[in-house]
Biotite code that builds the C-alpha atoms (Angstrom):
import biotite.structure as struc

atoms = struc.array([
    struc.Atom([1.451, 15.775, 27.290], chain_id="A", res_id=1, res_name="MET", atom_name="CA", element="C"),
    struc.Atom([0.123, 18.561, 25.042], chain_id="A", res_id=2, res_name="PHE", atom_name="CA", element="C"),
    struc.Atom([3.044, 18.359, 22.593], chain_id="A", res_id=3, res_name="ALA", atom_name="CA", element="C"),
    struc.Atom([2.767, 14.569, 22.452], chain_id="A", res_id=4, res_name="PHE", atom_name="CA", element="C"),
    struc.Atom([-0.968, 14.689, 21.644], chain_id="A", res_id=5, res_name="LEU", atom_name="CA", element="C"),
    struc.Atom([-0.564, 17.621, 19.241], chain_id="A", res_id=6, res_name="ALA", atom_name="CA", element="C"),
    struc.Atom([1.711, 15.460, 17.092], chain_id="A", res_id=7, res_name="ASP", atom_name="CA", element="C"),
    struc.Atom([-0.918, 13.248, 15.472], chain_id="A", res_id=8, res_name="GLY", atom_name="CA", element="C"),
    struc.Atom([1.816, 10.914, 14.236], chain_id="A", res_id=9, res_name="GLU", atom_name="CA", element="C"),
    struc.Atom([1.989, 9.633, 17.834], chain_id="A", res_id=10, res_name="ASN", atom_name="CA", element="C"),
    struc.Atom([-1.525, 8.170, 17.490], chain_id="A", res_id=11, res_name="ASP", atom_name="CA", element="C"),
    struc.Atom([-0.106, 4.804, 16.367], chain_id="A", res_id=12, res_name="THR", atom_name="CA", element="C"),
    struc.Atom([1.670, 4.554, 19.721], chain_id="A", res_id=13, res_name="ARG", atom_name="CA", element="C"),
    struc.Atom([-1.562, 4.467, 21.768], chain_id="A", res_id=14, res_name="PHE", atom_name="CA", element="C"),
    struc.Atom([-4.418, 3.666, 19.387], chain_id="A", res_id=15, res_name="SER", atom_name="CA", element="C"),
    struc.Atom([-4.607, 0.093, 18.123], chain_id="A", res_id=16, res_name="SER", atom_name="CA", element="C"),
    struc.Atom([-7.050, 1.145, 15.400], chain_id="A", res_id=17, res_name="ARG", atom_name="CA", element="C"),
    struc.Atom([-4.569, 3.537, 13.715], chain_id="A", res_id=18, res_name="VAL", atom_name="CA", element="C"),
    struc.Atom([-2.446, 1.534, 11.274], chain_id="A", res_id=19, res_name="ILE", atom_name="CA", element="C"),
    struc.Atom([-0.535, 4.500, 9.887], chain_id="A", res_id=20, res_name="GLU", atom_name="CA", element="C"),
    struc.Atom([-0.709, 8.285, 10.039], chain_id="A", res_id=21, res_name="ILE", atom_name="CA", element="C"),
    struc.Atom([1.309, 11.120, 8.533], chain_id="A", res_id=22, res_name="ALA", atom_name="CA", element="C"),
    struc.Atom([1.218, 14.905, 8.623], chain_id="A", res_id=23, res_name="LYS", atom_name="CA", element="C"),
    struc.Atom([0.510, 16.185, 5.106], chain_id="A", res_id=24, res_name="THR", atom_name="CA", element="C"),
    struc.Atom([1.098, 19.887, 5.718], chain_id="A", res_id=25, res_name="THR", atom_name="CA", element="C"),
    struc.Atom([4.358, 21.724, 6.390], chain_id="A", res_id=26, res_name="ASP", atom_name="CA", element="C"),
    struc.Atom([5.493, 23.172, 9.695], chain_id="A", res_id=27, res_name="GLY", atom_name="CA", element="C"),
    struc.Atom([4.787, 22.293, 13.300], chain_id="A", res_id=28, res_name="PRO", atom_name="CA", element="C"),
    struc.Atom([1.304, 21.194, 14.423], chain_id="A", res_id=29, res_name="PRO", atom_name="CA", element="C"),
    struc.Atom([-1.205, 24.030, 14.740], chain_id="A", res_id=30, res_name="GLY", atom_name="CA", element="C"),
    struc.Atom([-4.476, 25.312, 13.304], chain_id="A", res_id=31, res_name="VAL", atom_name="CA", element="C"),
    struc.Atom([-4.695, 24.096, 9.710], chain_id="A", res_id=32, res_name="GLY", atom_name="CA", element="C"),
    struc.Atom([-2.404, 21.093, 10.132], chain_id="A", res_id=33, res_name="THR", atom_name="CA", element="C"),
    struc.Atom([-3.744, 18.047, 8.289], chain_id="A", res_id=34, res_name="VAL", atom_name="CA", element="C"),
    struc.Atom([-3.079, 14.385, 9.108], chain_id="A", res_id=35, res_name="TYR", atom_name="CA", element="C"),
    struc.Atom([-3.916, 11.486, 6.776], chain_id="A", res_id=36, res_name="ALA", atom_name="CA", element="C"),
    struc.Atom([-4.355, 8.040, 8.289], chain_id="A", res_id=37, res_name="SER", atom_name="CA", element="C"),
    struc.Atom([-5.369, 4.478, 7.636], chain_id="A", res_id=38, res_name="THR", atom_name="CA", element="C"),
    struc.Atom([-7.467, 2.972, 10.422], chain_id="A", res_id=39, res_name="VAL", atom_name="CA", element="C"),
    struc.Atom([-9.148, -0.348, 11.034], chain_id="A", res_id=40, res_name="LYS", atom_name="CA", element="C"),
    struc.Atom([-12.598, -0.348, 12.631], chain_id="A", res_id=41, res_name="ASP", atom_name="CA", element="C"),
    struc.Atom([-14.655, -3.527, 12.981], chain_id="A", res_id=42, res_name="ALA", atom_name="CA", element="C"),
    struc.Atom([-12.285, -5.282, 10.592], chain_id="A", res_id=43, res_name="GLY", atom_name="CA", element="C"),
    struc.Atom([-12.653, -2.644, 7.861], chain_id="A", res_id=44, res_name="VAL", atom_name="CA", element="C"),
    struc.Atom([-9.753, -0.419, 6.760], chain_id="A", res_id=45, res_name="LYS", atom_name="CA", element="C"),
    struc.Atom([-10.589, 3.163, 5.865], chain_id="A", res_id=46, res_name="THR", atom_name="CA", element="C"),
    struc.Atom([-8.551, 6.204, 4.941], chain_id="A", res_id=47, res_name="HIS", atom_name="CA", element="C"),
    struc.Atom([-9.176, 9.320, 6.998], chain_id="A", res_id=48, res_name="ARG", atom_name="CA", element="C"),
    struc.Atom([-8.021, 12.905, 6.864], chain_id="A", res_id=49, res_name="GLU", atom_name="CA", element="C"),
    struc.Atom([-8.261, 15.285, 9.826], chain_id="A", res_id=50, res_name="PHE", atom_name="CA", element="C"),
    struc.Atom([-7.599, 19.011, 10.111], chain_id="A", res_id=51, res_name="LYS", atom_name="CA", element="C"),
    struc.Atom([-6.706, 20.769, 13.363], chain_id="A", res_id=52, res_name="LEU", atom_name="CA", element="C"),
    struc.Atom([-9.229, 23.573, 13.897], chain_id="A", res_id=53, res_name="THR", atom_name="CA", element="C"),
    struc.Atom([-8.209, 24.888, 17.346], chain_id="A", res_id=54, res_name="GLU", atom_name="CA", element="C"),
    struc.Atom([-4.819, 24.796, 19.011], chain_id="A", res_id=55, res_name="PHE", atom_name="CA", element="C"),
    struc.Atom([-4.482, 26.501, 22.388], chain_id="A", res_id=56, res_name="GLU", atom_name="CA", element="C"),
    struc.Atom([-1.211, 25.533, 24.048], chain_id="A", res_id=57, res_name="VAL", atom_name="CA", element="C"),
    struc.Atom([-1.246, 23.868, 26.599], chain_id="A", res_id=58, res_name="PRO", atom_name="CA", element="C"),
    struc.Atom([-4.955, 23.175, 27.143], chain_id="A", res_id=59, res_name="THR", atom_name="CA", element="C"),
    struc.Atom([-7.035, 22.588, 23.993], chain_id="A", res_id=60, res_name="ARG", atom_name="CA", element="C"),
    struc.Atom([-6.811, 20.776, 20.641], chain_id="A", res_id=61, res_name="ILE", atom_name="CA", element="C"),
    struc.Atom([-9.757, 20.390, 18.239], chain_id="A", res_id=62, res_name="ARG", atom_name="CA", element="C"),
    struc.Atom([-10.083, 18.671, 14.877], chain_id="A", res_id=63, res_name="TRP", atom_name="CA", element="C"),
    struc.Atom([-12.609, 17.879, 12.174], chain_id="A", res_id=64, res_name="THR", atom_name="CA", element="C"),
    struc.Atom([-12.604, 15.087, 9.627], chain_id="A", res_id=65, res_name="GLU", atom_name="CA", element="C"),
    struc.Atom([-12.224, 16.087, 5.986], chain_id="A", res_id=66, res_name="LEU", atom_name="CA", element="C"),
    struc.Atom([-12.703, 12.609, 4.501], chain_id="A", res_id=67, res_name="SER", atom_name="CA", element="C"),
    struc.Atom([-16.017, 11.402, 3.114], chain_id="A", res_id=68, res_name="LYS", atom_name="CA", element="C"),
    struc.Atom([-16.439, 8.099, 4.979], chain_id="A", res_id=69, res_name="ASN", atom_name="CA", element="C"),
    struc.Atom([-19.778, 6.634, 6.034], chain_id="A", res_id=70, res_name="LEU", atom_name="CA", element="C"),
    struc.Atom([-19.148, 7.750, 9.624], chain_id="A", res_id=71, res_name="VAL", atom_name="CA", element="C"),
    struc.Atom([-17.061, 10.877, 10.205], chain_id="A", res_id=72, res_name="VAL", atom_name="CA", element="C"),
    struc.Atom([-15.887, 12.955, 13.143], chain_id="A", res_id=73, res_name="VAL", atom_name="CA", element="C"),
    struc.Atom([-17.579, 16.338, 12.858], chain_id="A", res_id=74, res_name="THR", atom_name="CA", element="C"),
    struc.Atom([-15.610, 17.593, 15.862], chain_id="A", res_id=75, res_name="GLU", atom_name="CA", element="C"),
    struc.Atom([-13.128, 15.900, 18.145], chain_id="A", res_id=76, res_name="GLY", atom_name="CA", element="C"),
    struc.Atom([-10.699, 17.145, 20.696], chain_id="A", res_id=77, res_name="GLY", atom_name="CA", element="C"),
    struc.Atom([-8.518, 16.981, 23.755], chain_id="A", res_id=78, res_name="TYR", atom_name="CA", element="C"),
    struc.Atom([-8.800, 19.218, 26.806], chain_id="A", res_id=79, res_name="ASP", atom_name="CA", element="C"),
    struc.Atom([-5.928, 19.200, 29.279], chain_id="A", res_id=80, res_name="LEU", atom_name="CA", element="C"),
    struc.Atom([-5.981, 20.650, 32.779], chain_id="A", res_id=81, res_name="ALA", atom_name="CA", element="C"),
    struc.Atom([-3.599, 20.524, 35.748], chain_id="A", res_id=82, res_name="PRO", atom_name="CA", element="C"),
    struc.Atom([-4.561, 17.824, 38.253], chain_id="A", res_id=83, res_name="ALA", atom_name="CA", element="C"),
    struc.Atom([-2.331, 17.502, 41.288], chain_id="A", res_id=84, res_name="GLY", atom_name="CA", element="C"),
    struc.Atom([1.106, 16.536, 40.017], chain_id="A", res_id=85, res_name="GLU", atom_name="CA", element="C"),
    struc.Atom([-0.244, 15.411, 36.660], chain_id="A", res_id=86, res_name="GLY", atom_name="CA", element="C"),
    struc.Atom([-2.651, 16.355, 33.921], chain_id="A", res_id=87, res_name="THR", atom_name="CA", element="C"),
    struc.Atom([-6.336, 15.556, 33.537], chain_id="A", res_id=88, res_name="GLN", atom_name="CA", element="C"),
    struc.Atom([-7.158, 14.587, 29.960], chain_id="A", res_id=89, res_name="LEU", atom_name="CA", element="C"),
    struc.Atom([-10.653, 14.796, 28.508], chain_id="A", res_id=90, res_name="THR", atom_name="CA", element="C"),
    struc.Atom([-11.261, 13.777, 24.921], chain_id="A", res_id=91, res_name="TYR", atom_name="CA", element="C"),
    struc.Atom([-14.246, 13.363, 22.636], chain_id="A", res_id=92, res_name="PHE", atom_name="CA", element="C"),
    struc.Atom([-15.329, 12.655, 19.076], chain_id="A", res_id=93, res_name="ASN", atom_name="CA", element="C"),
    struc.Atom([-18.720, 13.730, 17.773], chain_id="A", res_id=94, res_name="GLU", atom_name="CA", element="C"),
    struc.Atom([-19.709, 11.256, 15.069], chain_id="A", res_id=95, res_name="LEU", atom_name="CA", element="C"),
    struc.Atom([-22.081, 11.711, 12.160], chain_id="A", res_id=96, res_name="GLN", atom_name="CA", element="C"),
    struc.Atom([-23.309, 9.063, 9.751], chain_id="A", res_id=97, res_name="GLY", atom_name="CA", element="C"),
    struc.Atom([-23.627, 9.795, 6.056], chain_id="A", res_id=98, res_name="ARG", atom_name="CA", element="C"),
    struc.Atom([-25.888, 7.799, 3.762], chain_id="A", res_id=99, res_name="GLY", atom_name="CA", element="C"),
    struc.Atom([-26.015, 4.220, 5.022], chain_id="A", res_id=100, res_name="ILE", atom_name="CA", element="C"),
    struc.Atom([-23.528, 5.322, 7.701], chain_id="A", res_id=101, res_name="GLY", atom_name="CA", element="C"),
    struc.Atom([-26.482, 6.801, 9.591], chain_id="A", res_id=102, res_name="VAL", atom_name="CA", element="C"),
    struc.Atom([-27.390, 3.218, 10.479], chain_id="A", res_id=103, res_name="LEU", atom_name="CA", element="C"),
    struc.Atom([-23.988, 2.429, 11.982], chain_id="A", res_id=104, res_name="ILE", atom_name="CA", element="C"),
    struc.Atom([-23.113, 5.782, 13.598], chain_id="A", res_id=105, res_name="ALA", atom_name="CA", element="C"),
    struc.Atom([-24.894, 4.845, 16.826], chain_id="A", res_id=106, res_name="GLY", atom_name="CA", element="C"),
    struc.Atom([-23.029, 1.539, 17.013], chain_id="A", res_id=107, res_name="PHE", atom_name="CA", element="C"),
    struc.Atom([-19.711, 3.321, 16.406], chain_id="A", res_id=108, res_name="ALA", atom_name="CA", element="C"),
    struc.Atom([-20.463, 5.844, 19.146], chain_id="A", res_id=109, res_name="LEU", atom_name="CA", element="C"),
    struc.Atom([-21.432, 3.147, 21.654], chain_id="A", res_id=110, res_name="ARG", atom_name="CA", element="C"),
    struc.Atom([-18.278, 1.217, 20.817], chain_id="A", res_id=111, res_name="SER", atom_name="CA", element="C"),
    struc.Atom([-16.128, 4.335, 21.301], chain_id="A", res_id=112, res_name="ALA", atom_name="CA", element="C"),
    struc.Atom([-17.753, 5.109, 24.646], chain_id="A", res_id=113, res_name="ARG", atom_name="CA", element="C"),
    struc.Atom([-17.310, 1.514, 25.802], chain_id="A", res_id=114, res_name="LYS", atom_name="CA", element="C"),
    struc.Atom([-13.582, 1.693, 25.058], chain_id="A", res_id=115, res_name="GLY", atom_name="CA", element="C"),
    struc.Atom([-13.046, 5.233, 26.360], chain_id="A", res_id=116, res_name="ALA", atom_name="CA", element="C"),
    struc.Atom([-11.484, 4.293, 29.691], chain_id="A", res_id=117, res_name="GLU", atom_name="CA", element="C"),
    struc.Atom([-9.042, 1.836, 28.098], chain_id="A", res_id=118, res_name="ALA", atom_name="CA", element="C"),
    struc.Atom([-8.167, 4.414, 25.438], chain_id="A", res_id=119, res_name="PHE", atom_name="CA", element="C"),
    struc.Atom([-7.430, 7.076, 28.075], chain_id="A", res_id=120, res_name="ALA", atom_name="CA", element="C"),
    struc.Atom([-5.275, 4.576, 29.987], chain_id="A", res_id=121, res_name="GLN", atom_name="CA", element="C"),
    struc.Atom([-3.355, 3.733, 26.800], chain_id="A", res_id=122, res_name="ALA", atom_name="CA", element="C"),
    struc.Atom([-2.612, 7.428, 26.261], chain_id="A", res_id=123, res_name="ILE", atom_name="CA", element="C"),
    struc.Atom([-1.477, 7.854, 29.879], chain_id="A", res_id=124, res_name="LYS", atom_name="CA", element="C"),
    struc.Atom([0.748, 4.775, 29.785], chain_id="A", res_id=125, res_name="THR", atom_name="CA", element="C"),
    struc.Atom([2.303, 5.815, 26.463], chain_id="A", res_id=126, res_name="THR", atom_name="CA", element="C"),
    struc.Atom([2.991, 9.394, 27.572], chain_id="A", res_id=127, res_name="VAL", atom_name="CA", element="C"),
    struc.Atom([4.500, 8.261, 30.876], chain_id="A", res_id=128, res_name="GLU", atom_name="CA", element="C"),
    struc.Atom([6.853, 5.837, 29.104], chain_id="A", res_id=129, res_name="SER", atom_name="CA", element="C"),
    struc.Atom([7.890, 8.329, 26.379], chain_id="A", res_id=130, res_name="ALA", atom_name="CA", element="C"),
])
């Protein structure tokens, strides 16, 4: 599961909001790898750029958003831990509004939390079928 999640280009396979994503740096995923994406949130397309900031195989991936959108991810990540015969996945995104984005950051966070269980299930289903 770690390798699958570390390859950000897999995000389109489990996240309906990611329209396209591509790695813009050379080499395998690791600290410093950058992904550029186009996403659709609440009917609005935005371009986003994320940089991997921590990469501890096989348990921890962290990223930060480099783009200057109204709402950005200051830190996001996956934690993976053995759980019986499988893997327990914990993920998070810390959001911050900029300018008028301060007004919508709370809405975005509530929306993300509301969809968290479905998102985790989508990841699990995708990984199991890969």
